[in-house]
N, C-alpha and C positions, 0 to 999 in steps of 0.2 A: 872605293871608299862604302861603308858599312851604314846600311839605314839602321835605325834605333830607335827605341822610344827612350834614350836617354835623354836628359835634361843637358842644356851646354849653360857654359858660361861665358857672357856676351863679351870675350876679350878680343877675340880675330873671330870674325866671320867671314867664312864664304859661301858668297850668295848666289845661285842661279837666278840672275837677273829677270830673264826673259819668263821663265816658271814666277817669278815672283809678282812679276806684272799681271801676267793672266791669271793668277789665281787671286787677283785684287789682295794681296797679304795688307797693304796699308791699313784699306776700309776693315778688314777684319782683327787686326791691329787695335785700330781706333774704336772699334765696338767692342773689345775683350775688355779694355781699359776703361770703359766707360763702366760696364757690366759690373765689373771685378775690381773697383777702382780703391774699398777699402782692403783688399785682402793680395796687393801689390806688393810683396815683401822685399821682391829685389828687382822695383822697376820693371827697367827694360828687360832682363832677363825671366821674369815670369811671364810677362807678355809674349818674347818669341817662342818659350816654352810652350804656352798654352793655345797659342795658334799653331805654331809648325810640329805639335807634336804628331809621331809617326813618319815626318817627314825630313828630320834630323838625322844626318849621316856624321859618323865618326871618322875621320881621318885615320891612317896605319900611324905607330910613332914613329916611323921616319921622318915625317914631316915635322917633328920635334912637338906635337898636340898631346897633351896628357887629361888624364879625367882622374876623380877621384879613384877609380878603381885601380890607376896605373898608380901605384905609390912607391916608385921603384926611382934607382938612379938614372939619369939618361943611357949612362955606359952600360947598364945591367940590360936594359927594355933594347938595346940596340942588339946586345950577346944574345938574347932568347928568341930573337926574330932575326938572327942570322945578319944583321945589316953592318956591323962590324969587320 
């Protein structure tokens, strides 16, 4: 997994629960929500991206995870990365 400053789309998330709890992310998310209440355009996604900025990892395409930058058909992505 590559660490990134990309924003996520909160469809499916893989979360390291130990780190999540140790970093008290729930409390940080609550505080972020209260502070930015009128700016939460995508609710959960805005909060996750705001609190977890620079901690978000992007999975390789072989896991079927896509982002806006990868606007290709799945088979083409597999071919590009030699997964086919």
